[in-house]
C-alpha positions in Angstrom: -48.5 -2.8 -71.3 -49.1 0.3 -69.3 -46.4 2.3 -67.2 -47.7 4.2 -64.1 -45.7 6.3 -62.3 -45.2 4.9 -58.9 -45.3 8.3 -57.1 -49.3 8.3 -57.9 -49.9 4.9 -56.2 -47.6 5.7 -53.3 -50.0 5.3 -50.1 -47.2 4.5 -47.3 -46.6 6.9 -44.6 -43.3 8.2 -43.0 -41.9 6.3 -41.2 -41.7 2.8 -42.1 -42.3 0.8 -38.6 -38.9 -1.4 -39.5 -37.1 1.9 -40.1 -38.8 3.4 -37.4 -37.1 0.4 -34.8 -33.9 0.2 -36.7 -32.8 3.7 -37.4 -34.9 6.7 -36.3 -35.5 5.2 -32.7 -31.6 4.5 -31.9 -30.7 8.0 -33.3 -33.4 9.7 -31.1 -32.1 7.9 -28.5 -28.2 8.6 -28.8 -29.2 12.3 -29.5 -31.3 12.6 -26.3 -28.5 10.5 -24.3 -25.4 12.6 -25.7 -26.5 15.8 -27.5 -29.0 17.7 -25.2 -27.0 20.3 -24.0 -25.0 20.6 -27.5 -28.5 21.2 -29.2 -29.4 24.1 -26.6 -25.9 26.0 -26.9 -26.6 25.9 -30.7 -29.9 27.1 -30.3 -29.2 29.9 -28.1 -26.0 30.8 -30.1 -27.3 31.0 -33.4 -30.3 33.0 -32.1 -27.9 35.6 -30.4 -26.3 36.0 -33.6 -29.3 36.4 -35.8 -30.7 39.2 -33.1 -27.0 40.8 -32.7 -26.3 40.9 -36.6 -30.2 42.3 -37.3 -31.4 39.0 -39.4 -34.0 38.6 -36.5 -36.1 41.3 -35.0 -35.2 41.8 -31.1 -39.2 41.2 -30.5 -39.3 37.7 -32.5 -35.6 36.7 -30.8 -36.8 37.6 -27.2 -39.9 35.6 -27.6 -38.0 32.8 -28.9 -35.6 32.9 -26.1 -38.2 32.6 -24.1 -39.8 29.3 -25.7 -36.6 28.0 -25.7 -36.2 28.3 -21.9 -39.5 27.2 -21.5 -39.0 24.2 -23.3 -36.0 23.0 -20.9 -38.2 23.6 -18.1 -41.2 21.5 -19.7 -39.2 18.3 -20.9 -37.2 15.7 -19.7 -35.4 14.4 -22.8 -34.5 11.4 -20.4 -37.9 10.5 -20.5 -38.6 10.9 -23.9 -39.8 7.5 -26.2 -39.4 8.0 -29.8 -42.8 7.5 -31.4 -42.0 8.6 -34.9 -44.5 12.0 -35.0 -41.1 13.7 -35.8 -38.1 12.6 -38.0 -35.5 13.1 -35.0 -34.7 15.3 -32.0 -33.9 18.4 -34.3 -37.8 18.4 -35.4 -38.7 17.6 -31.6 -37.3 20.9 -30.7 -38.9 22.6 -33.3 -42.3 21.4 -33.1 -42.3 22.2 -29.3 -41.0 25.8 -31.0 -44.2 25.8 -33.3 -46.4 24.8 -30.7 -45.4 27.6 -28.2 -45.0 30.7 -31.0 -46.8 29.3 -34.3 -45.2 28.4 -37.2 -43.8 32.0 -38.5 -41.7 32.9 -35.5 -40.7 29.7 -34.3 -39.2 29.0 -37.8 -37.3 31.7 -38.1 -34.8 30.3 -35.7 -33.5 28.0 -38.1 -32.8 30.8 -40.6 -29.4 30.2 -42.4 -28.7 27.4 -40.9 -29.3 23.3 -41.8 -29.1 20.3 -39.7 -25.7 19.5 -41.7 -23.6 22.1 -39.8 -25.6 21.5 -36.5 -24.9 18.1 -36.7 -21.1 18.4 -37.1 -21.5 21.1 -34.4 -22.7 18.7 -32.1 -20.3 16.1 -32.9 -17.5 18.3 -32.2 -18.7 19.9 -28.9 -19.3 16.2 -27.7 -15.7 15.0 -28.8 -13.8 18.2 -27.3 -15.8 17.4 -23.6 -14.6 13.9 -24.1 -11.3 14.7 -25.5 -10.4 17.1 -22.4 -11.6 14.6 -19.9 -9.3 11.8 -21.2 -6.4 14.5 -21.3 -6.9 15.2 -17.5 -6.9 11.5 -16.9 -3.7 11.3 -19.4 -2.0 13.9 -17.2 -2.9 12.5 -14.3 -0.9 9.2 -15.5 1.8 11.1 -16.5 2.3 12.5 -13.2 2.3 9.1 -11.5 4.8 7.7 -13.7 7.5 10.8 -13.1 6.7 10.6 -9.4 7.3 6.9 -9.5 10.5 7.4 -11.9 11.9 9.7 -9.4 11.1 7.3 -6.3 12.9 4.8 -8.2 15.4 6.9 -10.1 18.3 4.1 -9.0 16.5 1.3 -8.4 18.2 -1.6 -10.1 15.9 -3.8 -12.7 16.9 -6.4 -15.9 16.1 -4.9 -18.9 15.0 -7.4 -21.5 15.7 -7.7 -25.3 13.8 -10.3 -27.4 12.2 -12.1 -24.3 15.7 -12.5 -22.5 17.9 -10.5 -19.4 20.0 -8.1 -21.8 21.6 -5.5 -19.3 21.1 -3.7 -15.8 19.4 -0.3 -16.0 16.9 1.4 -13.3 13.0 1.2 -13.1 13.5 5.0 -13.1 15.2 4.6 -16.3 12.3 2.4 -17.7 9.7 4.3 -16.9 11.5 7.6 -18.6 11.5 6.1 -21.7 7.3 5.2 -21.2 7.2 9.0 -20.2 8.6 10.5 -23.2 6.1 8.3 -25.3 3.1 9.0 -23.3 4.2 12.9 -23.8 4.1 12.2 -27.3 0.5 10.7 -27.5 -0.9 13.1 -25.1 0.4 15.9 -27.6 -0.9 13.9 -30.6 -4.2 14.0 -28.7 -4.1 17.7 -27.9 -2.9 18.3 -32.0 -6.4 16.5 -32.8 -8.5 18.4 -30.4 -7.1 21.5 -32.5 -8.7 20.0 -35.2 -12.1 19.2 -33.4 -11.9 22.9 -32.1 -13.1 24.8 -35.4 -17.1 25.6 -35.7 -19.0 24.0 -38.6 -21.8 26.6 -37.8 -22.7 28.9 -40.6 -22.0 26.4 -43.3 -25.6 25.6 -43.3 -26.1 22.8 -45.8 -23.1 23.1 -47.9 -22.3 26.7 -48.8 -22.8 29.1 -46.2 -25.9 31.4 -46.6 -26.9 34.4 -48.4 -27.7 36.2 -45.3 -25.0 38.3 -43.2 -24.6 35.7 -40.3 -21.6 36.1 -38.2 -19.8 32.8 -38.4 -16.9 34.1 -35.8 -19.3 35.5 -33.1 -21.3 31.5 -33.1 -17.9 30.2 -32.5 -16.9 32.1 -29.9 -20.5 31.3 -28.1 -19.9 28.0 -28.5 -16.2 28.0 -26.8 -14.8 27.2 -30.2 -11.2 28.9 -31.2 -12.5 29.9 -34.8 -15.0 28.5 -37.3 -13.7 26.3 -39.8 -12.8 28.5 -42.7 -14.1 26.2 -45.7 -18.0 25.6 -45.9 -17.8 22.2 -47.8 -14.8 21.2 -45.7 -17.6 22.1 -42.6 -19.9 19.3 -43.5 -17.5 17.0 -45.8 -14.2 16.8 -43.9 -14.8 14.5 -41.1 -10.8 14.9 -40.3 -11.8 15.9 -36.8 -13.0 12.4 -36.3 -10.5 10.1 -37.4 -7.6 12.5 -36.3 -9.1 12.1 -32.4 -9.5 8.3 -32.8 -5.8 7.6 -34.7 -4.6 9.6 -31.5 -6.7 7.4 -29.0 -5.8 4.1 -31.1 -1.9 5.1 -31.0 -2.1 5.9 -27.1 -3.4 3.0 -26.2 -1.4 0.8 -28.5 1.8 2.3 -26.9 0.2 1.7 -23.4 -0.2 -2.0 -24.3 3.0 -2.7 -24.3 4.3 -1.0 -21.0 1.2 -3.2 -20.0 2.4 -6.4 -21.6 5.8 -6.0 -19.4 4.1 -5.5 -16.4 2.6 -8.7 -16.9 5.9 -10.3 -17.5 7.5 -8.8 -14.7 5.0 -10.1 -12.3 5.5 -13.7 -13.2 6.6 -16.3 -11.1 9.9 -17.0 -13.0 10.9 -13.1 -13.2 9.1 -11.8 -10.0 10.9 -8.5 -10.7 8.0 -6.3 -10.0 6.2 -6.6 -6.5 2.3 -5.9 -6.6 0.9 -4.8 -3.4 -2.2 -7.0 -1.7 -4.5 -4.3 -2.6 -4.0 -4.9 -6.3 -3.9 -8.6 -5.9 -6.9 -11.3 -6.4 -6.4 -14.9 -4.6 -7.5 -18.0 -6.4 -10.5 -19.6 -5.1 -8.5 -23.1 -5.1 -5.0 -22.5 -5.0 -3.9 -20.8 -1.7 -0.2 -20.2 -2.9 -1.6 -17.9 -5.7 -1.4 -14.0 -5.8 -2.8 -13.1 -9.2 -2.0 -9.5 -10.3 -5.4 -9.5 -12.3 -5.6 -5.5 -12.5 -2.4 -6.0 -15.2 -4.8 -8.1 -17.2 -8.1 -5.8 -17.2 -5.9 -3.0 -18.0 -4.5 -5.1 -20.9 -8.1 -6.0 -22.2 -9.5 -2.7 -21.8 -6.5 -1.0 -24.0 -7.5 -3.7 -26.3 -10.9 -2.7 -26.4 -9.9 1.1 -26.6 -7.6 0.3 -29.3 -10.1 -2.0 -31.3 -13.1 0.8 -31.0 -10.8 3.7 -31.9 -10.0 1.1 -34.9 -13.2 0.5 -35.4 -14.4 4.5 -36.3 -11.7 4.8 -38.6 -12.6 1.5 -40.4 -16.0 3.1 -40.7 -14.5 6.0 -42.3 -12.7 4.2 -45.1 -13.9 4.6 -48.6 -16.6 6.9 -47.9 -17.6 9.8 -50.2 -16.2 13.4 -49.3 -19.3 14.7 -48.8 -22.2 14.9 -45.7 -23.3 11.5 -44.8 -24.5 9.5 -42.0 -21.8 7.3 -41.8 -19.7 9.7 -39.6 -22.7 10.9 -37.7 -24.8 9.9 -34.6 -24.4 6.5 -34.4 -20.7 6.2 -35.2 -20.1 8.8 -32.9 -22.1 7.1 -30.3 -19.8 4.1 -30.9 -16.8 5.9 -30.5 -17.7 7.2 -27.0 -17.2 3.8 -26.0 -13.7 4.4 -26.6 -13.3 7.0 -24.1 -14.9 5.1 -21.8 -13.0 1.9 -21.6 -9.8 4.3 -21.9 -10.4 6.6 -19.1 -10.9 3.3 -16.9 -7.1 2.3 -18.5 -5.5 5.5 -17.5 -7.1 5.7 -14.1 -6.1 2.1 -13.1 -2.5 2.8 -14.7 -1.9 5.9 -12.8 -3.0 3.9 -9.4 -1.0 0.7 -10.5 2.4 2.6 -11.3 1.9 4.5 -7.9 1.4 1.4 -5.9 4.2 -1.4 -7.2 7.3 -1.8 -6.1 10.8 -3.6 -7.3 11.7 -6.6 -5.6 15.6 -6.1 -5.0 16.4 -9.8 -4.2 14.7 -11.3 -7.2 16.8 -8.3 -9.5 19.9 -9.4 -7.7 19.3 -12.9 -8.0 18.3 -12.5 -11.8 21.1 -10.4 -12.5 23.6 -12.9 -11.0 22.3 -15.8 -13.1 22.1 -13.8 -16.1 25.7 -12.3 -16.3 23.9 -9.2 -17.9 27.0 -6.9 -16.6 29.4 -8.6 -18.6 29.1 -6.0 -21.2 30.5 -3.2 -18.9 33.5 -6.0 -18.3 34.0 -5.7 -22.2 34.1 -1.9 -22.2 36.4 -1.5 -18.9 39.1 -3.8 -20.7 39.2 -1.5 -23.6 39.9 1.4 -21.1 42.1 -0.1 -19.1 44.0 -2.7 -21.0 43.8 -1.0 -24.6 42.2 -3.9 -26.2 40.0 -3.6 -29.4 36.3 -4.2 -28.3 35.7 -7.2 -30.4 39.1 -8.8 -28.4 37.1 -7.6 -24.9 34.1 -8.9 -26.3 35.4 -12.2 -26.9 36.9 -12.5 -23.4 33.9 -11.4 -22.1 31.9 -14.4 -23.4 34.2 -16.7 -22.4 34.1 -15.7 -18.7 30.1 -15.8 -19.2 30.3 -19.1 -20.6 32.0 -20.3 -17.6 30.2 -18.6 -14.7 26.9 -19.8 -16.2 27.7 -23.3 -17.0 29.0 -23.1 -13.1 25.7 -21.5 -11.9 27.3 -18.8 -10.2 27.8 -14.7 -10.4 30.2 -12.9 -12.1 31.0 -10.9 -8.7 31.6 -13.9 -6.4 32.6 -16.8 -9.2 33.7 -14.9 -12.3 37.7 -13.5 -11.4 39.4 -16.8 -11.8 38.0 -17.5 -15.5 38.5 -14.1 -16.6 42.4 -14.5 -15.6 42.5 -17.8 -17.5 40.1 -16.2 -20.3 42.7 -12.7 -20.9 45.9 -14.9 -20.9 44.3 -17.1 -23.6 43.3 -14.3 -25.6 46.0 -11.8 -25.2 48.7 -13.8 -24.3 50.0 -11.9 -21.2 48.5 -11.5 -17.7 46.0 -8.9 -17.0 46.3 -6.1 -14.8 43.0 -5.6 -13.7 42.7 -6.8 -9.9 40.1 -8.7 -8.2 38.8 -5.8 -6.8 38.7 -4.1 -10.1 36.8 -6.7 -11.5 34.0 -6.9 -8.9 33.4 -3.3 -9.7 33.3 -3.6 -13.6 31.0 -6.4 -13.3 28.6 -4.5 -10.6 25.0 -3.2 -11.7 25.6 0.0 -9.8 29.1 0.7 -11.6 27.4 -0.4 -14.9 24.7 2.1 -14.2 27.0 4.7 -12.5 29.4 5.1 -15.8 26.3 5.1 -18.2 26.5 9.1 -17.7 25.8 9.9 -21.6 22.5 11.9 -22.7 19.5 9.6 -22.2 21.5 7.3 -19.9 20.8 5.7 -16.6 23.1 7.3 -14.6 21.8 10.0 -12.1 23.3 13.0 -13.9 21.3 12.6 -17.2 18.2 10.9 -16.0 17.6 14.0 -13.1 17.8 16.1 -15.9 15.4 14.0 -17.9 13.2 13.9 -15.2 13.1 17.7 -14.7 12.1 18.1 -18.2 9.5 15.6 -17.9 7.8 17.7 -14.9 8.3 20.7 -17.0 6.5 19.2 -19.7 3.7 18.0 -17.5 3.4 21.5 -15.7 3.2 23.2 -19.4 0.4 20.6 -20.6 -1.5 21.5 -17.3 -1.0 25.1 -18.0 -2.4 24.7 -21.6 -5.5 22.6 -20.4 -6.2 25.0 -17.7 -6.2 27.8 -20.2 -8.8 25.8 -22.5 -11.1 25.2 -19.7 -11.0 28.9 -19.0 -11.5 29.8 -22.4 -14.8 27.4 -22.3 -16.1 28.8 -19.3 -15.5 32.3 -20.6 -17.2 31.3 -23.6 -20.4 29.8 -21.7 -21.3 32.4 -19.3 -21.1 35.3 -22.3 -23.7 32.9 -24.1 -25.5 32.9 -21.1 -25.6 36.8 -20.5 -26.3 37.5 -23.8 -29.1 35.0 -24.5 -30.7 36.2 -21.3 -30.4 39.7 -22.6 -32.3 38.6 -25.7 -35.3 38.1 -23.0 -35.1 41.7 -22.0 -36.3 43.1 -25.4 -39.5 41.4 -25.1 
C-alpha cells in the first residue's frame, strides 16, 4: 500500500462554498454592520503611532493616510456583498490599500499589529459605545424613580410578603428600595466598563513586538483609559465580555422583580396601582377590560435581555484561555441584541414609573380588610402598657382574628374586641382609650413612628432620597467626564491624522 501526502493532491481553493456561506459571509456582514468606524479609528491611530515613533517614514505615512481617506470616500460598506475574494473585512481594506499604493507601502500599515489585537480592540470600542448608551438610559430611569418616590413619599401602599398583605408603607419607601438596587446595578456596569476601557492594541498576535511601538499613545488616541498591561491577557482574557454581560444580566434580573410587582399590584383583586389610559390597551371583545400590557412587554423584554446576556456567558464557559473565535464576531454581535432589548425596557420603565399613580381608595380598603396595622398595636401596647412583646402580640392576634371574621376594620370595629382580649390575656382593664386605639392602628401612625434609619417615616426617607439624588448627580457627572474624554481623544486623533497628510 502506498501513501500519498494529501497536501500534494489538494487542489481545493479557498473558500469552500459552504464555509463561505455559513461562516465567512455572516462574519463579514457583522463587521460591516457593527465595526466600520472602529476599523477606521484603529487604522488611523496605529498609523499616527507608527509615524510619530519613527517606525514608518513620513512620506509613506502620508500616502497611507491619503489612501485611507480615499477608501472612506469611495466605498459604502452598507452596499458591500461578501464574494469570498478576500477572507474578511480587514483583508478587504488591505486589498484596497494595495490597489492604491502597491504592496510595499500598503503593507507597512500592518507593522507590529495582528488581527488578534485589532479584533479585541474593535469589540471593546463597540461595547463601550453600547455601555455608555445603556448607562444613560439607566440613569434616566433612576431619575424617574427618584422623582416618583419624592412625589409619592407619603402615599400609603400595602407591602406584601409571601404574596400576602403584610404592613403598610409608602410608595416612596418601596421605590427607594428599588432605587438602591438600581444604583448598585449602574455602578456594577460602570465597573465592567472600566475593564472594557483598557486597550489591547500593541499586543499583536500574543507577545507584543520587537518594534519600538507606543501602546499608550494608541490607547489615548482611541479613547481608552490605558493599555491593558499583559499582552497575553489582551488576546485571551475575555473577562471584559463576561463582566459586561454579567452586569447586564443582574440589572435585568433585578428589574424583572420590580416589574412582577407592578403586574401583581395592577391586578383587579389588588388594584393599588392605577395605570393611565395612555399606557392601557383595551380588549377586542370585552369592553370592561383595561389591560396594562406595557408591564408584560417590560417583563418579557427584561427576560429576553437576561437570556441573551446569559447566553453570552454560556458561550464563554469552558473555553480555552487563548485567542479564540468563541468570543469574537458572532458572539459579540449576538450580545449586542441584549443591549437593544435592554434599552427598550429602560425607556419604557422610565415612562411607566413616571406615569402611574396609587389608588388611595383601594389601598385603604385593602388595609382595612387585611388588618396589616396590627403590628403597631402590639408595639404600642409594649410601650404604653409595659407588656412583653409576646404578650402584646397574642392580644393583637386575638383582635385581628375577631375583626377579620366580622368583615370589619380595626379602626372602626377593633376597640371592643381589644378590650375583651386585653383583659383576657392580662387580667386587668387597659388604659388605652378608644381614641388612642384608633391612632395605634391607623396606617398613617404606623408609618410616622418608624423613624429609624431606612424607615418610611418622613425624616429618614427624605434623607435617603436626598442621598440618592446626590448619587445620581455624581453618576451623571462621571458620565460627562467619560464623554468628554472620548470626544477629546477623537478630536486629537483627527488632528494628528490630518497632520500626517501635510508631509505628503
